[in-house]
C-alpha positions as a Python dict, from the first residue, in 0.01 Angstrom:
ca = {
    (1, 'M'): (0, 0, 0),
    (2, 'D'): (116, -379, 21),
    (3, 'Y'): (101, -513, -368),
    (4, 'R'): (187, -840, -293),
    (5, 'Y'): (-88, -932, -1),
    (6, 'V'): (-339, -768, -235),
    (7, 'T'): (-228, -955, -481),
    (8, 'R'): (-251, -1250, -221),
    (9, 'R'): (-657, -1152, -175),
    (10, 'I'): (-723, -1109, -500),
    (11, 'I'): (-582, -1491, -623),
    (12, 'T'): (-785, -1568, -281),
    (13, 'L'): (-1074, -1402, -394),
    (14, 'L'): (-1091, -1516, -775),
    (15, 'L'): (-1045, -1909, -633),
    (16, 'T'): (-1315, -1885, -417),
    (17, 'V'): (-1550, -1737, -666),
    (18, 'V'): (-1410, -2079, -899),
    (19, 'L'): (-1484, -2273, -587),
    (20, 'V'): (-1858, -2122, -537),
    (21, 'I'): (-1907, -2184, -898),
    (22, 'L'): (-1818, -2550, -910),
    (23, 'L'): (-2038, -2654, -606),
    (24, 'T'): (-2353, -2429, -776),
    (25, 'F'): (-2325, -2686, -1006),
    (26, 'S'): (-2274, -2985, -838),
    (27, 'A'): (-2576, -2927, -599),
    (28, 'F'): (-2813, -2902, -964),
    (29, 'R'): (-2654, -3191, -1092),
    (30, 'I'): (-2628, -3451, -792),
    (31, 'I'): (-3041, -3392, -701),
    (32, 'P'): (-3168, -3749, -789),
    (33, 'G'): (-3387, -3769, -1049),
    (34, 'N'): (-3469, -3605, -1380),
    (35, 'P'): (-3418, -3245, -1343),
    (36, 'A'): (-3682, -3157, -1618),
    (37, 'L'): (-3921, -3451, -1547),
    (38, 'A'): (-3912, -3211, -1199),
    (39, 'I'): (-4005, -2939, -1375),
    (40, 'L'): (-4232, -3049, -1632),
    (41, 'G'): (-4421, -3284, -1404),
    (42, 'T'): (-4525, -3650, -1484),
    (43, 'E'): (-4770, -3565, -1711),
    (44, 'A'): (-4524, -3442, -1988),
    (45, 'T'): (-4446, -3634, -2263),
    (46, 'P'): (-4129, -3781, -2362),
    (47, 'E'): (-4076, -3552, -2633),
    (48, 'Q'): (-4103, -3299, -2454),
    (49, 'V'): (-3844, -3372, -2164),
    (50, 'E'): (-3584, -3454, -2389),
    (51, 'A'): (-3664, -3095, -2526),
    (52, 'L'): (-3627, -2924, -2233),
    (53, 'Q'): (-3317, -3185, -2129),
    (54, 'A'): (-3166, -3004, -2449),
    (55, 'K'): (-3271, -2665, -2331),
    (56, 'L'): (-3126, -2704, -1988),
    (57, 'G'): (-2831, -2887, -2151),
    (58, 'A'): (-2862, -3210, -1959),
    (59, 'D'): (-2830, -3440, -2288),
    (60, 'V'): (-2444, -3390, -2316),
    (61, 'P'): (-2193, -3595, -2078),
    (62, 'L'): (-2118, -3399, -1749),
    (63, 'F'): (-1802, -3250, -1805),
    (64, 'E'): (-1938, -3116, -2133),
    (65, 'Q'): (-2219, -2930, -1880),
    (66, 'L'): (-1959, -2794, -1695),
    (67, 'A'): (-1721, -2651, -1981),
    (68, 'R'): (-2061, -2483, -2122),
    (69, 'W'): (-2117, -2357, -1800),
    (70, 'L'): (-1781, -2216, -1727),
    (71, 'K'): (-1744, -2030, -2068),
    (72, 'G'): (-2067, -1942, -2033),
    (73, 'V'): (-2065, -1760, -1644),
    (74, 'A'): (-1708, -1621, -1768),
    (75, 'V'): (-1909, -1382, -1966),
    (76, 'L'): (-2219, -1343, -1740),
    (77, 'D'): (-2425, -1562, -1966),
    (78, 'F'): (-2640, -1762, -1766),
    (79, 'G'): (-2817, -1865, -1996),
    (80, 'E'): (-3193, -1818, -2006),
    (81, 'S'): (-3520, -1798, -1739),
    (82, 'L'): (-3743, -2131, -1776),
    (83, 'R'): (-4030, -1955, -1610),
    (84, 'F'): (-3971, -1568, -1795),
    (85, 'A'): (-3816, -1655, -2114),
    (86, 'T'): (-3603, -1408, -2083),
    (87, 'P'): (-3170, -1381, -2030),
    (88, 'V'): (-3095, -1453, -1641),
    (89, 'L'): (-2871, -1175, -1633),
    (90, 'D'): (-3134, -927, -1785),
    (91, 'L'): (-3371, -1071, -1515),
    (92, 'I'): (-3145, -1063, -1211),
    (93, 'G'): (-3040, -659, -1328),
    (94, 'G'): (-3347, -542, -1294),
    (95, 'R'): (-3392, -639, -960),
    (96, 'I'): (-3041, -574, -785),
    (97, 'P'): (-3087, -192, -769),
    (98, 'V'): (-3399, -287, -559),
    (99, 'T'): (-3157, -511, -302),
    (100, 'L'): (-2895, -351, -329),
    (101, 'S'): (-3010, -41, -236),
    (102, 'L'): (-3185, -182, 35),
    (103, 'A'): (-2881, -349, 152),
    (104, 'L'): (-2685, -76, 162),
    (105, 'M'): (-2926, 151, 357),
    (106, 'S'): (-2944, -155, 598),
    (107, 'L'): (-2541, -125, 612),
    (108, 'A'): (-2529, 258, 624),
    (109, 'M'): (-2752, 233, 947),
    (110, 'T'): (-2578, -15, 1119),
    (111, 'V'): (-2233, 185, 1118),
    (112, 'V'): (-2430, 523, 1188),
    (113, 'V'): (-2650, 377, 1492),
    (114, 'S'): (-2422, 84, 1667),
    (115, 'I'): (-2119, 320, 1660),
    (116, 'P'): (-2286, 580, 1865),
    (117, 'L'): (-2448, 341, 2081),
    (118, 'G'): (-2180, 74, 2134),
    (119, 'I'): (-1917, 382, 2251),
    (120, 'A'): (-2196, 519, 2479),
    (121, 'A'): (-2247, 239, 2629),
    (122, 'A'): (-1887, 106, 2689),
    (123, 'R'): (-1849, 508, 2851),
    (124, 'A'): (-2149, 451, 3098),
    (125, 'R'): (-2049, 70, 3147),
    (126, 'G'): (-2279, 4, 3501),
    (127, 'K'): (-2406, 269, 3446),
    (128, 'A'): (-2823, 370, 3340),
    (129, 'A'): (-2723, 423, 3030),
    (130, 'D'): (-2538, 91, 2970),
    (131, 'L'): (-2874, -71, 3081),
    (132, 'I'): (-3076, 57, 2863),
    (133, 'V'): (-2854, -27, 2607),
    (134, 'S'): (-2802, -359, 2717),
    (135, 'I'): (-3159, -434, 2695),
    (136, 'G'): (-3218, -303, 2370),
    (137, 'T'): (-2916, -549, 2246),
    (138, 'Q'): (-3058, -790, 2349),
    (139, 'L'): (-3518, -738, 2219),
    (140, 'G'): (-3288, -648, 1884),
    (141, 'L'): (-3129, -963, 1906),
    (142, 'A'): (-3422, -1160, 1985),
    (143, 'V'): (-3646, -1033, 1726),
    (144, 'P'): (-3665, -1185, 1419),
    (145, 'S'): (-3664, -922, 1122),
    (146, 'F'): (-3986, -1029, 942),
    (147, 'W'): (-4191, -978, 1281),
    (148, 'S'): (-4022, -631, 1300),
    (149, 'G'): (-4104, -557, 933),
    (150, 'I'): (-4453, -645, 1012),
    (151, 'V'): (-4501, -468, 1342),
    (152, 'L'): (-4313, -167, 1128),
    (153, 'I'): (-4603, -218, 901),
    (154, 'L'): (-4894, -237, 1122),
    (155, 'L'): (-4725, 79, 1295),
    (156, 'F'): (-4599, 318, 1068),
    (157, 'G'): (-4712, 204, 732),
    (158, 'L'): (-5106, 182, 827),
    (159, 'T'): (-5182, 321, 1184),
    (160, 'L'): (-4944, 657, 1168),
    (161, 'K'): (-4978, 649, 767),
    (162, 'W'): (-4618, 805, 772),
    (163, 'V'): (-4492, 592, 460),
    (164, 'S'): (-4648, 419, 215),
    (165, 'V'): (-4575, 41, 212),
    (166, 'S'): (-4803, -82, -66),
    (167, 'R'): (-4556, -19, -350),
    (168, 'F'): (-4155, 63, -448),
    (169, 'V'): (-4122, 378, -636),
    (170, 'P'): (-3785, 362, -854),
    (171, 'W'): (-3509, 563, -844),
    (172, 'S'): (-3575, 713, -1152),
    (173, 'E'): (-3910, 844, -1105),
    (174, 'D'): (-3877, 984, -767),
    (175, 'P'): (-3564, 911, -550),
    (176, 'W'): (-3711, 1085, -210),
    (177, 'L'): (-4009, 829, -255),
    (178, 'A'): (-3790, 590, -364),
    (179, 'F'): (-3604, 610, 3),
    (180, 'K'): (-3965, 651, 171),
    (181, 'S'): (-4021, 272, -3),
    (182, 'L'): (-3696, 165, 182),
    (183, 'L'): (-3668, 329, 459),
    (184, 'L'): (-3868, 37, 692),
    (185, 'P'): (-3766, -245, 521),
    (186, 'A'): (-3401, -151, 586),
    (187, 'V'): (-3505, -66, 989),
    (188, 'A'): (-3605, -401, 992),
    (189, 'V'): (-3287, -590, 877),
    (190, 'A'): (-3075, -324, 1018),
    (191, 'V'): (-3222, -382, 1409),
    (192, 'P'): (-3072, -701, 1460),
    (193, 'Q'): (-2706, -623, 1275),
    (194, 'I'): (-2681, -316, 1495),
    (195, 'A'): (-2735, -497, 1867),
    (196, 'I'): (-2458, -759, 1722),
    (197, 'V'): (-2205, -474, 1631),
    (198, 'V'): (-2314, -254, 1948),
    (199, 'R'): (-2225, -604, 2168),
    (200, 'Y'): (-1960, -654, 2026),
    (201, 'L'): (-1812, -217, 1978),
    (202, 'R'): (-1864, -182, 2390),
    (203, 'T'): (-1669, -465, 2463),
    (204, 'T'): (-1358, -399, 2227),
    (205, 'M'): (-1379, -29, 2362),
    (206, 'L'): (-1366, -184, 2777),
    (207, 'E'): (-1098, -381, 2703),
    (208, 'Q'): (-906, -106, 2479),
    (209, 'L'): (-995, 85, 2768),
    (210, 'G'): (-803, -122, 3004),
    (211, 'L'): (-525, -109, 2854),
    (212, 'D'): (-157, 87, 2956),
    (213, 'Y'): (-151, 305, 2659),
    (214, 'V'): (-500, 462, 2802),
    (215, 'R'): (-365, 517, 3128),
    (216, 'T'): (-12, 659, 2974),
    (217, 'A'): (-260, 909, 2769),
    (218, 'Y'): (-468, 1065, 3049),
    (219, 'S'): (-155, 1087, 3246),
    (220, 'K'): (7, 1320, 2920),
    (221, 'G'): (-325, 1536, 2981),
    (222, 'L'): (-525, 1458, 2683),
    (223, 'T'): (-843, 1497, 2725),
    (224, 'E'): (-1092, 1236, 2771),
    (225, 'F'): (-1253, 1312, 2352),
    (226, 'T'): (-915, 1261, 2276),
    (227, 'I'): (-824, 971, 2414),
    (228, 'H'): (-1193, 746, 2362),
    (229, 'Y'): (-1180, 884, 1984),
    (230, 'K'): (-899, 927, 1875),
    (231, 'H'): (-734, 669, 1992),
    (232, 'V'): (-936, 405, 2140),
    (233, 'L'): (-1197, 402, 1913),
    (234, 'K'): (-983, 333, 1602),
    (235, 'N'): (-791, 65, 1770),
    (236, 'A'): (-1139, -69, 1878),
    (237, 'L'): (-1309, -50, 1523),
    (238, 'I'): (-1056, -303, 1394),
    (239, 'P'): (-1197, -604, 1490),
    (240, 'V'): (-1526, -408, 1475),
    (241, 'I'): (-1509, -362, 1048),
    (242, 'T'): (-1447, -763, 1075),
    (243, 'V'): (-1771, -795, 1207),
    (244, 'V'): (-1933, -550, 964),
    (245, 'G'): (-1828, -721, 665),
    (246, 'M'): (-1942, -1068, 801),
    (247, 'N'): (-2243, -936, 832),
    (248, 'F'): (-2348, -823, 477),
    (249, 'G'): (-2391, -1188, 412),
    (250, 'E'): (-2675, -1200, 705),
    (251, 'I'): (-2777, -816, 606),
    (252, 'L'): (-2787, -922, 219),
    (253, 'A'): (-2980, -1310, 328),
    (254, 'G'): (-3236, -1027, 564),
    (255, 'S'): (-3288, -813, 279),
    (256, 'L'): (-3475, -1089, 79),
    (257, 'V'): (-3639, -1233, 340),
    (258, 'I'): (-3789, -841, 421),
    (259, 'E'): (-3834, -807, 73),
    (260, 'Q'): (-4113, -1047, 95),
    (261, 'V'): (-4257, -892, 369),
    (262, 'F'): (-4284, -492, 239),
    (263, 'T'): (-4360, -678, -117),
    (264, 'L'): (-4054, -535, -308),
    (265, 'P'): (-3961, -650, -637),
    (266, 'G'): (-3616, -698, -566),
    (267, 'M'): (-3395, -1029, -612),
    (268, 'G'): (-3582, -1185, -309),
    (269, 'R'): (-3911, -1242, -464),
    (270, 'L'): (-3762, -1289, -806),
    (271, 'L'): (-3538, -1577, -610),
    (272, 'I'): (-3864, -1734, -399),
    (273, 'T'): (-4039, -1722, -773),
    (274, 'A'): (-3742, -1920, -907),
    (275, 'I'): (-3758, -2228, -667),
    (276, 'A'): (-4110, -2231, -661),
    (277, 'N'): (-4068, -2283, -1040),
    (278, 'R'): (-3772, -2463, -1039),
    (279, 'D'): (-3584, -2223, -1287),
    (280, 'Y'): (-3235, -2425, -1303),
    (281, 'P'): (-3058, -2189, -1446),
    (282, 'L'): (-3230, -1837, -1304),
    (283, 'I'): (-3158, -1994, -922),
    (284, 'Q'): (-2784, -2065, -1078),
    (285, 'G'): (-2721, -1780, -1161),
    (286, 'M'): (-2864, -1541, -887),
    (287, 'V'): (-2658, -1803, -616),
    (288, 'V'): (-2370, -1723, -810),
    (289, 'L'): (-2374, -1353, -826),
    (290, 'I'): (-2491, -1325, -450),
    (291, 'A'): (-2218, -1562, -322),
    (292, 'F'): (-1981, -1318, -526),
    (293, 'A'): (-2146, -962, -379),
    (294, 'V'): (-2055, -1170, -23),
    (295, 'I'): (-1728, -1211, -111),
    (296, 'S'): (-1655, -883, -267),
    (297, 'I'): (-1747, -725, 75),
    (298, 'N'): (-1506, -933, 297),
    (299, 'F'): (-1207, -863, 14),
    (300, 'L'): (-1270, -501, 55),
    (301, 'V'): (-1261, -544, 442),
    (302, 'D'): (-940, -697, 449),
    (303, 'L'): (-806, -421, 238),
    (304, 'S'): (-921, -167, 498),
    (305, 'Y'): (-737, -320, 759),
    (306, 'R'): (-418, -152, 614),
    (307, 'W'): (-593, 158, 634),
    (308, 'L'): (-766, 212, 953),
    (309, 'D'): (-444, 72, 1121),
    (310, 'P'): (-41, 79, 874),
    (311, 'K'): (119, -35, 1176),
    (312, 'I'): (-86, -376, 1119),
    (313, 'R'): (160, -639, 933),
    (314, 'L'): (-46, -809, 675),
    (315, 'K'): (-9, -1158, 550),
}
């Protein structure tokens, strides 16, 4: 383990998180107009506006507001929701299991499905299987996730009635029913990501198959299975892991959208509610935590390079 590299990456992660926190704070302060008046409406009395400004912390100088915000974020105190009169972290904590489960299921589907398909397409280059996979990935990229979700609901939920799409069952209540509740939404989120990874893996596999070390391996009498899965795939996965890590942000964003289609009680619906009610403390808290999740995943992806190929020199 290169501890100097890990230390540099941790410092970079922390600096990025601080930058996100500062940008989030600034974004809500440069919006024209009085935020308290925007929340309460033009019919609000001056006393109501003043009280809400005090609650938002907007009645003090900007630098003092920033100091309070940083102090609160440091201890995961994002204030109290204006809409629900509940601490922001408590509200988010109740929704995280749904969104995180959906995102992780989508990510798992992406990896499990795309790797075999990408290998099959590369090995069958120019053949019927390659053409079928190519057409499938084109469709996966062309069809939006929300449309896929609607089709899945109509087909498997309302027509075939294989799964229930009317409500989400918590994991603590029944893990199997919770899994079934998230299965179709996870498929809808994963489809475009599978298409991206399949096309990328096919390309990198073909590039690796054309290199000298592959011909050397064949000349030594190694089997095709050993060459493809022990050598070529391992080298081809390094750039693919980067793509998967970068796509986690898209998977998370897709999960927030799909939650609206399947009426899942996750962070997506909470964010829409917060925006509709101009619940600034809740919006700020969610933006910071979502950004931190994406940054953390990319940090783990960076660390995975050395595990995939110890010969890589990390800088």
